C-alpha positions as CSV (number, residue, x, y, z in Angstrom):
1,M,-0.4,0.2,-0.3
2,F,1.1,3.4,-0.8
3,S,0.2,6.8,-0.9
4,G,1.3,8.4,-3.8
5,I,3.1,10.9,-2.3
6,V,6.6,10.7,-4.1
7,E,10.0,10.3,-2.3
8,A,12.8,10.2,-4.4
9,L,13.1,10.3,-9.0
10,G,15.1,7.6,-10.0
11,R,16.8,6.8,-13.1
12,V,16.8,3.8,-15.1
13,A,20.5,2.7,-15.1
14,E,19.9,-0.5,-17.7
15,L,17.3,-2.6,-19.1
16,R,18.0,-6.5,-19.0
17,N,16.4,-8.7,-21.3
18,E,14.9,-11.6,-19.5
19,P,12.1,-13.2,-21.9
20,P,9.3,-13.1,-21.6
21,G,10.0,-10.4,-19.3
22,C,12.5,-7.9,-18.1
23,R,15.3,-6.7,-15.5
24,L,14.6,-3.3,-14.7
25,I,17.2,-1.5,-12.7
26,I,16.6,1.8,-11.3
27,R,19.0,4.4,-9.6
28,E,18.9,6.0,-7.0
29,P,21.3,5.9,-3.8
30,K,19.1,7.2,-0.5
31,I,16.1,4.8,-0.9
32,A,18.6,1.7,-2.5
33,R,20.6,2.2,0.7
34,E,17.5,1.6,2.8
35,T,15.6,-0.6,0.8
36,A,16.2,-4.7,1.3
37,V,15.1,-8.1,-0.9
38,A,11.8,-8.6,-1.3
39,D,11.0,-5.2,-0.5
40,S,7.9,-3.6,-3.0
41,I,8.5,-0.3,-4.2
42,S,6.1,2.0,-6.0
43,V,7.7,2.3,-9.9
44,N,5.7,5.5,-12.1
45,G,3.3,3.5,-9.5
46,C,3.4,0.3,-10.5
47,C,4.1,-2.0,-7.3
48,L,7.1,-3.9,-8.0
49,T,9.1,-6.3,-5.9
50,V,12.9,-5.9,-5.5
51,V,15.3,-9.2,-6.0
52,E,18.9,-7.7,-5.8
53,T,19.7,-4.3,-4.5
54,D,23.0,-2.5,-3.2
55,D,24.3,1.0,-2.1
56,Q,23.4,2.4,-5.6
57,T,20.2,0.4,-7.6
58,M,17.0,-1.5,-6.8
59,H,16.6,-4.6,-9.4
60,F,12.9,-5.2,-10.7
61,E,11.8,-8.6,-12.6
62,A,8.4,-6.9,-15.4
63,G,7.0,-9.7,-16.6
64,P,4.7,-9.5,-19.9
65,E,1.3,-7.9,-18.5
66,T,3.3,-5.4,-16.8
67,L,5.1,-4.5,-19.5
68,K,1.9,-4.6,-21.5
69,R,-0.4,-2.5,-19.4
70,T,1.6,-0.1,-17.9
71,N,4.4,2.7,-18.8
72,L,7.3,0.7,-18.2
73,G,7.4,-1.4,-21.3
74,E,8.1,2.1,-23.0
75,L,11.3,2.9,-20.7
76,R,14.8,3.6,-21.6
77,P,18.4,3.8,-20.1
78,E,18.5,7.1,-18.6
79,S,14.2,7.9,-18.0
80,P,13.2,9.3,-15.1
81,V,11.1,7.6,-12.7
82,N,8.6,8.2,-9.9
83,L,9.7,6.3,-6.5
84,E,7.5,5.3,-3.4
85,R,8.6,2.6,-1.1
86,A,5.4,1.5,0.9
87,L,3.9,2.7,4.0
88,A,4.7,1.5,7.3
89,V,2.2,1.1,10.0
90,G,1.3,4.6,11.4
91,D,2.8,6.8,8.8
92,R,1.1,10.1,7.8
93,L,-1.1,9.3,5.3
94,G,-0.6,12.6,3.4
95,G,-2.3,11.6,-0.6
96,H,-4.7,8.9,-0.5
97,F,-4.4,4.9,-0.6
98,V,-2.6,3.8,-3.9
99,S,-2.3,0.2,-4.2
100,G,0.2,0.0,-6.7
101,H,-2.0,-2.2,-9.2
102,I,-2.6,0.0,-12.9
103,D,-6.1,-0.1,-13.5
104,G,-4.6,1.4,-17.1
105,T,-2.3,4.2,-18.9
106,G,-4.1,7.5,-20.6
107,K,-2.2,9.9,-22.2
108,L,-1.3,14.1,-21.9
109,L,-3.8,15.6,-24.6
110,K,-3.2,19.2,-23.6
111,R,-0.8,20.8,-20.9
112,E,-1.8,24.6,-19.7
113,D,1.2,26.0,-18.1
114,M,1.1,29.3,-16.8
115,G,3.9,30.5,-14.8
116,E,5.3,27.6,-12.8
117,W,1.5,26.4,-12.5
118,S,-0.3,23.7,-14.5
119,N,-3.0,22.4,-16.0
120,F,-3.2,18.8,-17.7
121,W,-5.6,16.9,-19.5
122,F,-4.7,13.4,-19.9
123,S,-7.1,10.5,-21.8
124,V,-8.3,8.2,-19.9
125,P,-10.5,4.7,-20.7
126,R,-14.5,5.2,-20.2
127,E,-14.6,1.8,-18.3
128,L,-12.0,4.3,-15.6
129,A,-14.3,7.3,-16.3
130,A,-17.3,5.7,-14.6
131,Q,-15.0,5.6,-11.5
132,M,-13.5,9.1,-11.7
133,A,-15.5,12.0,-10.6
134,S,-13.8,16.0,-9.8
135,K,-12.3,16.2,-6.1
136,A,-12.0,12.7,-6.0
137,S,-8.1,11.3,-6.0
138,I,-6.2,9.7,-9.3
139,A,-2.9,8.6,-9.4
140,V,-1.1,9.3,-12.2
141,D,2.1,7.3,-12.0
142,G,1.9,7.1,-9.1
143,V,1.4,10.8,-7.9
144,S,-1.6,11.3,-6.0
145,L,-3.8,13.8,-7.5
146,T,-7.3,16.0,-6.9
147,I,-9.4,14.9,-10.6
148,V,-10.4,18.7,-11.6
149,D,-12.6,18.0,-14.6
150,S,-13.9,14.2,-15.5
151,E,-15.4,13.3,-18.6
152,P,-16.1,10.1,-20.2
153,D,-13.0,10.1,-22.3
154,R,-10.9,12.6,-20.0
155,F,-10.3,14.2,-16.7
156,S,-8.1,17.3,-16.2
157,V,-5.6,18.0,-13.0
158,A,-4.1,21.1,-11.8
159,L,-0.6,20.9,-10.6
160,I,1.4,23.1,-8.1
161,P,4.9,24.1,-9.1
162,Y,6.7,21.4,-6.3
163,T,4.8,18.1,-7.8
164,L,6.1,19.5,-11.4
165,A,9.9,19.7,-10.3
166,V,9.8,16.7,-8.3
167,T,8.3,14.2,-10.4
168,T,8.1,12.7,-14.0
169,L,4.8,15.0,-14.6
170,G,7.1,18.4,-15.0
171,P,8.7,17.2,-18.4
172,L,6.0,15.3,-19.8
173,K,5.1,16.8,-23.4
174,V,1.7,15.9,-25.3
175,G,1.1,12.5,-26.4
176,D,3.4,10.9,-23.6
177,T,1.7,7.7,-21.8
178,V,0.9,7.9,-17.9
179,N,0.2,5.5,-15.3
180,L,-3.5,5.3,-13.8
181,E,-4.7,4.4,-10.8
182,T,-8.4,4.8,-10.2
183,D,-9.3,5.0,-6.0
184,M,-10.1,2.5,-4.5
185,L,-13.3,3.2,-2.7
186,A,-15.1,4.0,-6.3
187,K,-13.7,0.7,-7.8
188,Y,-15.6,-1.0,-4.4
189,V,-18.9,1.5,-5.0
190,Q,-19.0,0.0,-8.9
191,R,-18.7,-3.2,-8.2
192,L,-22.1,-3.1,-5.8
193,A,-23.9,-1.1,-8.5
194,E,-23.0,-4.0,-10.7
195,A,-24.0,-6.5,-8.5
196,E,-27.1,-5.6,-8.4
197,N,-28.0,-6.2,-11.3
198,W,-26.7,-10.0,-10.9
199,G,-29.9,-12.8,-11.6
């Protein structure tokens, strides 16, 4: 379980082909030094298990399903990634409950920069849009954000200068792909509503 508050910006040190998946090696010394094998780390919002670590890097194994359904398959050496370690019991929850299980991907449709502030519009699959509402939470590449406007095929968020500076969202360009995780409470509400129609 995560909060969507990014701890650090890591860099892809290496991508090793390990059919049918790959080994993703991320460089971020501060987190790497405090991480052990089997720890869970959110990488661009996707919960991955550390399989090897040293004082500079963390190694993860990403299978074909993960590479296909997230933006991790688009990473290249030196690509930046948002990193967050799993919550510990008693931690402050500054964002919202994020599972690290990506629901789908979207693309940046429009970027409105206003000095150091920005409004972003992202595309969203319609099945996910049903779980979204204005003022609700969304995790975009693992970053906990508040939805401003929610439409059947797109949504907007307002980004403060700090978020733009310390996450992968700042450099995004129109057309870039992001990982999306909707609020888990919305999933349960939707499922309960669907269950009422079961025969």
